[in-house]
C-alpha positions in Angstrom: 156.4 114.3 78.3 158.7 112.7 75.7 158.2 113.4 72.0 157.4 109.8 71.5 154.6 109.8 74.0 153.2 113.1 72.8 153.2 111.9 69.2 151.6 108.6 70.2 148.7 110.5 71.7 148.2 112.4 68.4 148.9 109.6 65.9 147.1 106.7 67.5 143.6 107.9 66.5 144.8 108.0 62.8 146.4 104.6 63.2 143.1 103.2 64.6 141.1 104.2 61.5 141.1 100.6 60.0 139.7 99.2 63.2 137.1 101.9 64.1 135.9 103.3 60.8 133.5 100.9 59.0 134.7 101.9 55.6 137.9 99.9 55.9 136.2 96.6 56.8 133.5 97.2 54.1 136.1 97.8 51.4 138.0 94.6 52.4 134.9 92.4 52.8 133.8 93.6 49.4 136.8 91.6 48.0 135.1 88.4 49.2 136.5 88.2 52.7 134.2 86.5 55.3 134.2 88.8 58.3 135.9 91.6 60.2 138.7 89.4 61.4 139.4 88.3 57.8 139.6 92.0 57.0 141.9 92.7 60.0 144.4 90.0 59.1 144.3 90.5 55.4 144.8 94.3 55.7 147.5 94.2 58.3 149.5 91.1 57.0 149.3 92.1 53.4 152.8 93.8 53.3 154.3 90.3 54.0 152.7 88.8 50.9 150.8 85.5 50.6 153.6 83.0 51.2 154.4 83.8 54.9 152.7 81.1 57.0 150.4 81.7 59.9 153.0 80.7 62.5 155.2 83.6 61.4 152.4 86.1 61.3 151.4 85.0 64.8 155.0 85.5 66.0 155.2 89.0 64.5 151.7 90.1 65.7 152.7 88.7 69.1 149.6 89.2 71.2 147.0 86.9 69.7 146.0 83.7 71.4 147.2 80.4 69.9 145.2 79.5 66.8 143.6 82.9 66.2 145.8 83.9 63.3 145.6 80.4 61.7 141.8 80.8 61.4 142.4 83.6 58.8 145.9 83.1 57.4 146.4 81.7 54.7 142.6 81.4 54.0 142.3 85.1 53.2 144.7 84.7 50.3 142.4 82.1 48.7 139.8 84.9 48.6 141.8 87.9 47.5 145.4 89.1 47.0 147.7 91.1 49.2 147.8 93.8 46.6 144.0 94.1 46.5 143.8 94.0 50.3 146.4 96.9 50.6 144.5 99.0 48.0 141.1 98.3 49.6 142.4 99.1 53.1 143.8 102.4 52.0 140.7 103.3 50.0 138.5 102.5 53.0 140.6 104.4 55.5 140.7 107.5 53.3 137.0 107.4 53.0 136.5 107.0 56.7 138.9 109.8 57.6 137.2 112.1 55.0 133.8 111.3 56.4 134.9 112.2 60.0 137.0 115.2 59.2 134.7 116.8 56.7 136.1 120.0 55.3 139.2 119.7 57.5 140.3 116.8 55.3 141.1 119.3 52.5 142.8 121.9 54.6 146.5 122.8 53.9 147.4 121.6 57.4 146.5 118.0 56.5 149.0 118.1 53.6 151.7 119.7 55.7 151.1 117.3 58.5 151.2 114.3 56.2 154.5 115.4 54.6 156.2 115.9 58.0 154.8 112.7 59.4 156.1 110.8 56.4 159.5 112.4 56.9 159.6 111.0 60.4 158.0 107.7 59.5 160.6 106.9 56.8 163.7 108.0 58.8 164.1 105.2 61.3 166.2 102.0 60.8 164.2 98.9 60.1 166.4 96.4 61.9 164.5 94.2 64.4 161.1 95.7 63.4 159.4 93.2 61.1 156.0 94.9 60.8 157.5 98.4 60.2 160.0 97.0 57.7 157.3 95.2 55.8 155.2 98.3 55.6 158.1 100.3 54.4 158.1 98.2 51.2 154.6 99.5 50.4 154.5 102.4 47.9 153.7 105.7 49.5 150.4 107.2 48.4 150.5 110.8 47.1 147.0 111.9 47.9 147.3 114.0 51.1 144.8 112.1 53.3 146.1 108.8 52.1 149.7 109.9 52.8 148.8 111.1 56.3 147.1 107.7 57.1 150.0 105.8 55.6 152.6 107.7 57.6 150.6 107.3 60.8 150.4 103.6 60.2 154.1 103.3 59.6 154.8 105.0 63.0 152.2 102.9 64.7 153.8 99.7 63.5 157.2 101.0 64.4 156.1 101.7 67.9 154.3 98.4 68.1 157.4 96.5 67.1 159.3 98.3 69.9 156.4 97.5 72.3 156.9 93.8 71.6 160.6 94.1 72.4 159.7 95.8 75.7 157.2 93.1 76.6 159.7 90.3 75.7 162.3 92.0 77.9 160.0 91.7 80.9 159.0 88.1 80.0 155.4 89.1 79.2 153.7 86.7 76.7 151.2 87.7 74.1 148.0 87.0 76.0 149.6 88.1 79.3 150.2 91.5 77.7 146.4 92.0 77.3 145.8 91.0 80.9 148.5 93.4 82.1 147.0 96.2 80.1 143.5 95.5 81.2 144.3 95.3 84.9 146.4 98.5 84.7 143.3 100.2 83.3 141.1 98.9 86.0 139.3 96.4 83.8 139.0 92.7 84.9 140.6 90.4 82.5 137.4 88.5 81.7 135.8 91.8 80.6 138.6 93.1 78.4 137.7 93.1 74.7 140.8 91.3 73.4 140.6 88.3 75.7 137.1 88.0 77.2 136.2 85.5 74.4 138.9 83.1 75.4 137.9 79.8 77.1 137.6 80.6 80.8 140.2 77.9 81.8 142.7 79.4 79.4 142.3 82.9 80.6 142.4 81.7 84.3 145.6 79.9 83.6 147.2 83.1 82.2 146.1 85.2 85.2 147.3 82.4 87.5 150.7 82.5 85.8 151.0 86.2 86.4 149.9 85.6 90.1 152.6 83.0 90.5 155.2 85.5 89.4 154.0 88.1 91.9 152.5 90.4 89.2 148.8 89.8 90.2 147.6 89.6 93.7 145.0 87.4 95.3 142.4 90.1 94.7 142.9 89.7 91.0 144.5 93.1 90.5 148.1 94.2 89.8 150.5 94.1 92.7 153.1 96.9 93.1 155.5 94.6 91.1 152.9 94.3 88.4 152.4 98.0 88.2 156.2 98.5 88.1 156.4 96.0 85.2 153.8 97.8 83.2 155.5 101.1 83.8 158.8 99.7 82.6 157.2 98.3 79.5 155.7 101.7 78.6 158.9 103.6 79.4 160.9 101.3 77.1 158.3 101.5 74.4 158.5 105.3 74.5 162.3 105.2 74.3 162.3 102.8 71.4 159.8 104.9 69.6 161.7 108.2 69.8 164.1 107.8 66.8 161.7 108.8 64.0 161.1 112.2 65.6 164.8 113.0 65.7 164.6 113.6 62.0 162.4 116.7 62.5 163.7 120.1 63.6 162.1 121.7 66.6 160.1 124.0 64.2 158.9 121.1 62.1 157.9 119.1 65.2 155.9 122.1 66.5 154.3 122.5 63.1 153.4 118.8 63.1 151.9 118.9 66.5 149.8 121.9 65.6 148.6 120.3 62.4 147.7 117.0 64.0 145.9 118.3 67.1 142.5 119.1 65.3 142.7 115.9 63.2 143.3 113.8 66.3 140.6 115.6 68.3 138.1 115.0 65.5 138.9 111.3 65.3 138.9 110.8 69.1 135.5 112.4 69.3 134.0 109.5 67.3 136.2 106.6 68.2 135.7 104.5 71.4 139.2 105.2 72.8 
């Protein structure tokens, strides 16, 4: 297993805290936002500031259906500021992590893991990685749990930018990427959480387009070509995510893995992953 894949498995639960821990949404909605999706877009798009239009955020986020971003950007910036959104998101995520980890949150391993994770997270070039580059402009928190979460988020966005590159290289569109993932996991497209809400005709058209390209069969599941495409996407994503971990020595990487394992396990135990 590559370092990038092993670290993804350990870091992803920390990166998912804004979406699975209620404290993040609660802190953002307390600013005057209308709902969880306002909180999502305000929290994640805040590093870009308030002047970047919805069309650009849609292009960077990549996998949302047409019109979904525009329902929230720029409206959220009439309700709060990017600076307030960033602070609320961090505050809520730290509260969520502390609730879940309990006494572990104050263990020395958390501080050590946060320092090493930040070393990796700030070592990679930003070229071609819009979300990662934007997040790199945000001041690094010094409180240990906040630093750990911030570093994990940096690495998650770095990997996500590379994943978009991998999808583009295979000619997979935003909504298509969700269908490809759902079918590879054995979930029918119309039951997958990120696309089930789309109008049936739109989702059918996406699946039909993948079928026309030989990626989905008449039975509605991935063909061998579809499975191979998914495997290439994941392999390229891992390759493109490897660079940050080259900044760590073998000893540092082993120490980081050991420190993250109990943290990741505690979060996975309560998140629907």
